[in-house]
N, C-alpha and C positions, 0 to 999 in steps of 0.2 A: 504494500500500500504506500502511496506517495502523497505527502502533505506539502505542497509547495510553500505554504506560509511558514513552515518550520525552517525551511532553507533560506528564507528571506524573500521579501516581496514588496512591491510598491502598489498602493491603491490610491485612487482619486475619485471624487464624486462630490455632488452638492448635498448640503444639509437642508433641513427644513426651511432655513432662512435664505435659501438659494445662494449660499456662499460656497465657493469651491474649496475643498479640503484635500490635503495630501497626507498620506500615511506611509511611512517607510518602516518596514520590519526588518531589522538587521539579521544577518545570518548568525547562527550559533556555531562558532568554530569547534566546539567540543562535541557537537552532535554526531559526527561520524564515529567517534570513539565510543560514545554511549550506545549507538546502534550495534556496534561490533560486540560490546560487552553484553548487551541484551541477547543478541543472537547466539553467542557461544557459551555464556556462563550462567544465565538467569534461569536455572532449572531446579526442580526439587521443591521440598517443603519451604514455604516462606514464613519467617518469624518477624513480626513487626515490633519496633521499639519506639513507640510514640509517647514516651513518658515525659518529654520536655516540649514546651511550646516553640522553642527556637532552634532545636536540633533533633531531627528524627532520623531513624535508621531502620534498616531491615536486612535480613540475611536470607539467602537461598542455599539450601543444603546440597544442591547438585543431585544427579541421579546416574544410574548405570547406563542409561540410554545415551547420555551425553558425557563421555569421559572428559575429566578435567573441569567439569562445570561446578558451580558453587561460587558465591561471592558475598561480600558485605558492603552495604551502601550507607553513607552518612550525608545528610543535607542540613545546612545551617544557613540562617538568614541574618546574622549579625556580623558586621565587617571586622570589628576589633577582636583580637585574640583567636582562640581556638576552642574546640570542644572535643572531649573524649567520651566514648561510650563503650562499655563492656557488652559484647554481643556473642551469642553462640552460633557458630557455623556448623557444628556437629562433631561428635567424638571421632568420626572417621578422619577428621583433619588434624587430630592430636599430633603435635610435634611438627606440623607444617608451618611454613613461613608464608605470609600473605604480604603483598605490596600494593600500593595505590597506583593502579594502572594509569590514572590521569596525572600523577605526579610521582614518577619512579624515584626521584631524589628524596622523597619523604621517608620517614622512619618506617621500617618494616615491622610486622606484627608476628610474633610467634604464638601459635595456638596451644593452649595448655591441654593437660590430660583429660579435661572435661569438655573439650571442643570449644572453649571460649578464648576470646582475644580482646584487647583494649585497642579500639580503632580511633583515629584522630582525623578531624577536618579543620583546616585553617580558614579563618575569616568567614565571609559569606560565600558559600560555595558547596561543591559536591566532591566527595571522595568515594572511589569505587575500588575495593580491595579484592584481588584474586590471588590464587595460590601461585607462588613462584615455583617454576619447574626446575 
């Protein structure tokens, strides 16, 4: 499915007062990466972490039909500072290392014996962690 407005678009038209209006929707540079992550890693049971109003997260445990799948996502809407959230990706990832695909220079996360890790997002933005191979 293709959504042209997500990739950027220009619109124009008149409003009720017969004034010409122009709207420019900018492209989202991160969108191709997010689509790749969704296609290859977002499988299995989803667990939501909606416990804070300014930082939400969720994990997908992956499944056998999609080898290598599973991820952890954090989204934050405050510019200053950072947020961390402990989330469970699954015991089958115990001992694995996850990294932020959108910022590979960010600190990596080691998953503990219970399948949990402490994930971080900087400023207002998104972090998507996948298992390092």
